[in-house]
C-alpha positions as CSV (number, residue, x, y, z in Angstrom):
1,M,111.0,132.1,60.4
2,K,110.2,135.5,61.9
3,K,109.0,138.3,59.6
4,I,110.3,141.7,60.8
5,L,109.8,145.2,59.6
6,I,112.5,147.9,60.4
7,V,111.4,151.5,60.0
8,D,113.9,154.4,60.3
9,D,114.7,157.4,58.1
10,S,118.4,156.9,58.8
11,Q,120.0,154.2,56.7
12,K,122.8,153.9,59.2
13,W,120.3,153.0,61.9
14,V,118.4,150.6,59.6
15,E,121.6,148.7,58.9
16,Y,122.5,148.8,62.7
17,H,119.2,147.3,63.6
18,K,119.3,144.8,60.8
19,R,122.7,143.5,61.8
20,H,121.6,142.9,65.4
21,V,118.3,141.3,64.4
22,L,120.1,138.9,62.1
23,E,122.5,138.0,64.9
24,L,119.6,137.5,67.4
25,F,117.6,135.2,65.2
26,N,120.6,133.4,63.7
27,D,119.6,134.6,60.2
28,D,116.3,132.8,60.5
29,V,114.4,136.0,59.7
30,D,112.8,137.7,56.7
31,I,113.6,141.4,57.2
32,T,111.9,144.2,55.3
33,T,113.1,147.8,55.7
34,T,111.4,151.1,55.1
35,N,112.5,154.8,55.6
36,S,109.2,156.5,56.5
37,A,105.9,156.0,58.3
38,R,103.9,156.3,55.0
39,E,106.1,153.8,53.2
40,S,105.8,151.5,56.2
41,L,102.0,151.7,56.4
42,D,101.9,150.7,52.7
43,C,104.2,147.7,53.5
44,V,102.0,146.7,56.5
45,T,98.8,146.7,54.3
46,L,100.5,144.8,51.5
47,N,101.4,142.1,54.0
48,I,98.0,142.0,55.7
49,D,97.6,138.3,54.8
50,E,100.9,137.4,56.3
51,P,101.5,140.1,59.0
52,F,104.9,141.0,60.4
53,D,105.8,139.3,63.6
54,I,107.8,142.2,64.8
55,I,107.9,145.9,63.8
56,L,110.7,148.1,65.0
57,T,110.1,151.8,64.4
58,D,111.8,155.1,65.0
59,M,109.6,158.0,66.2
60,Q,111.1,161.1,64.5
61,M,110.9,160.7,60.7
62,E,108.7,162.8,58.4
63,T,107.3,165.9,60.1
64,D,103.8,166.1,58.5
65,F,102.0,164.2,61.3
66,A,102.2,166.9,64.0
67,P,101.4,166.9,66.8
68,L,102.2,163.2,66.6
69,Y,105.6,161.8,65.8
70,A,105.6,159.9,62.5
71,G,106.3,156.7,64.3
72,E,103.5,157.3,66.8
73,W,101.1,157.9,63.8
74,L,102.3,154.6,62.3
75,I,101.6,152.7,65.5
76,K,98.1,154.1,65.7
77,Q,97.5,153.0,62.1
78,I,98.8,149.5,62.7
79,K,96.7,149.1,65.8
80,T,93.5,149.4,63.7
81,Y,94.2,146.1,61.9
82,K,93.0,143.0,63.6
83,E,95.6,141.0,61.6
84,Y,98.3,142.8,63.6
85,L,96.9,142.2,67.1
86,N,99.7,139.7,67.8
87,T,102.5,141.7,66.2
88,R,105.1,142.9,68.7
89,I,105.8,146.6,68.1
90,V,109.0,148.1,69.4
91,I,109.9,151.8,69.4
92,I,113.6,152.4,69.0
93,S,114.1,156.1,69.3
94,A,116.1,158.9,70.9
95,T,112.8,160.7,71.6
96,Y,112.8,162.0,75.2
97,N,109.3,160.6,76.0
98,I,109.8,157.2,74.4
99,R,108.6,155.3,77.5
100,V,105.4,157.4,77.8
101,I,104.5,156.8,74.2
102,A,105.2,153.1,74.4
103,E,103.0,152.8,77.5
104,K,100.2,154.8,75.8
105,Y,100.1,152.3,72.9
106,G,101.0,149.1,74.8
107,V,104.2,148.6,72.9
108,L,107.8,148.0,73.9
109,C,110.6,150.5,73.6
110,I,114.4,150.6,73.4
111,P,116.0,154.0,73.8
112,K,118.6,154.5,71.0
113,A,121.3,155.1,73.6
114,A,120.6,151.5,74.9
115,C,121.2,150.2,71.3
116,Q,124.9,150.5,72.0
117,L,124.3,147.3,74.1
118,P,123.3,144.5,71.7
119,E,121.6,142.6,74.5
120,S,118.9,145.3,74.6
121,Y,117.5,143.6,71.5
122,R,116.7,140.4,73.5
123,I,113.2,141.8,74.2
124,L,112.4,140.8,70.6
125,I,112.4,137.1,71.4
């Protein structure tokens, strides 16, 4: 069973991602959702003994991490834990420079516009 964390401040997007992840993994997943970078980091540290396999994060959430996006701050924090070295992190965002940020941190990305095509989630498996 895959353990997945979905991070987005929009409940609509959380439910959208959750629906496609459930379809992709045929319900063989344990999904946790959070609505902010800070809440997500708490969740990541609480699960340090059994890390998430996949973390999907938005970029633009709370604004108190400037000049970084909240999601970028979260990725930087996650990357400091050796327990999360094998975790696949995927940025799902409408941020214009999503590919540059993904490349900078060595993570995957799906532009939110591509989320209209459910097969874009196939990068998770």
